[in-house]
C-alpha positions in Angstrom: -14.1 15.4 -0.1 -11.6 12.8 -1.1 -10.4 10.6 1.7 -7.9 7.8 1.8 -7.4 6.2 5.2 -4.7 3.6 5.7 -4.7 1.1 8.5 -2.9 -2.1 9.5 0.6 -0.8 10.0 2.6 -1.7 13.1 5.8 -3.3 14.4 6.7 -6.8 13.4 9.8 -9.1 13.5 11.7 -10.0 10.4 9.9 -12.7 8.5 6.5 -11.6 9.8 3.4 -10.4 8.0 1.1 -7.4 7.9 -1.9 -6.5 5.9 -2.5 -2.9 5.1 -5.9 -1.5 4.1 -6.9 1.7 2.5 -10.5 2.9 2.8 -11.4 5.3 0.0 -14.3 7.8 -0.2 -15.2 10.9 -2.1 -14.4 9.6 -5.6 -15.4 6.8 -7.8 -12.9 4.2 -6.5 -13.5 1.7 -9.2 -12.4 4.2 -11.9 -9.0 4.9 -10.4 -5.7 3.1 -10.6 -4.6 2.7 -7.0 -1.0 2.4 -5.7 1.1 1.9 -2.6 4.1 4.1 -2.2 6.5 4.0 0.7 9.1 6.3 2.2 11.9 4.8 4.4 13.6 6.9 7.0 15.9 9.5 5.4 15.0 8.3 1.9 12.8 9.4 -1.0 9.5 8.0 -2.1 9.5 4.5 -3.6 6.7 3.0 -5.6 5.7 -0.4 -4.2 2.7 -1.7 -6.1 -0.2 -0.9 -8.4 -3.7 -2.2 -8.8 -5.2 -1.1 -12.1 -8.9 -0.4 -12.7 -9.6 -4.0 -13.8 -9.5 -6.2 -10.7 -6.6 -8.7 -10.9 -4.4 -6.4 -13.0 -1.5 -5.6 -10.8 2.2 -4.9 -10.6 4.8 -4.8 -7.9 8.3 -3.4 -7.5 11.2 -5.9 -7.9 12.2 -5.2 -4.3 9.0 -6.7 -3.0 8.1 -9.2 -5.7 7.1 -12.6 -4.3 6.5 -11.1 -0.9 3.9 -8.4 -1.3 0.5 -8.8 -2.9 -1.8 -5.9 -3.8 -5.5 -6.3 -4.2 -8.6 -4.2 -4.4 -12.3 -4.7 -3.6 -14.3 -2.2 -5.7 -17.5 -3.1 -3.9 -15.9 -2.0 -0.6 -13.9 0.9 -2.0 -10.8 -0.6 -0.3 -7.3 -1.3 -1.4 -5.1 -3.9 0.3 -1.4 -4.8 0.6 -0.5 -8.2 2.0 3.1 -8.1 3.1 4.8 -11.4 3.9 8.4 -12.3 4.7 9.0 -8.7 5.9 12.6 -7.5 6.1 14.1 -4.5 8.0 14.5 -2.7 4.7 10.7 -2.7 4.4 10.5 -0.3 7.3 8.8 2.8 6.0 5.7 4.9 6.0 3.3 3.3 3.5 1.0 5.6 1.6 -2.2 4.8 -0.4 -2.3 6.8 -3.6 -5.2 7.3 -6.1 -4.8 7.9 -9.7 -1.6 9.4 -11.1 -0.6 10.5 -7.6 -3.6 12.8 -7.5 -4.7 11.8 -4.0 -2.7 10.6 -1.0 -3.6 9.1 2.3 -1.9 10.1 5.6 0.3 7.1 5.7 0.7 4.2 8.0 4.0 3.2 9.7 5.5 -0.2 9.2 8.5 -1.1 11.3 10.4 -4.4 10.9 12.9 -5.0 13.6 14.1 -7.8 15.9 
């Protein structure tokens, strides 16, 4: 059974940092492109960042460039998202996604507010 379990969300003040983790199981993690996708209140899904199969090959959306860093540890079957300089606009549910949106986690809430 495929499982993607996100953790690390929470409430933080503007300018703060959070690190999201996604523990994967039930598939060959190292063979899948992994992404983070978010959904802000009342808005649609927004792609945030991607980690390709080759470790170190990544991409981020312009809205988070320079602030968010994605990484993966294939030995631990875990995907990460380091989020720095958080803004209120980053408030959303963050989902871990495997492949071409084949598998989704349950999401973790990130709230940025003073």
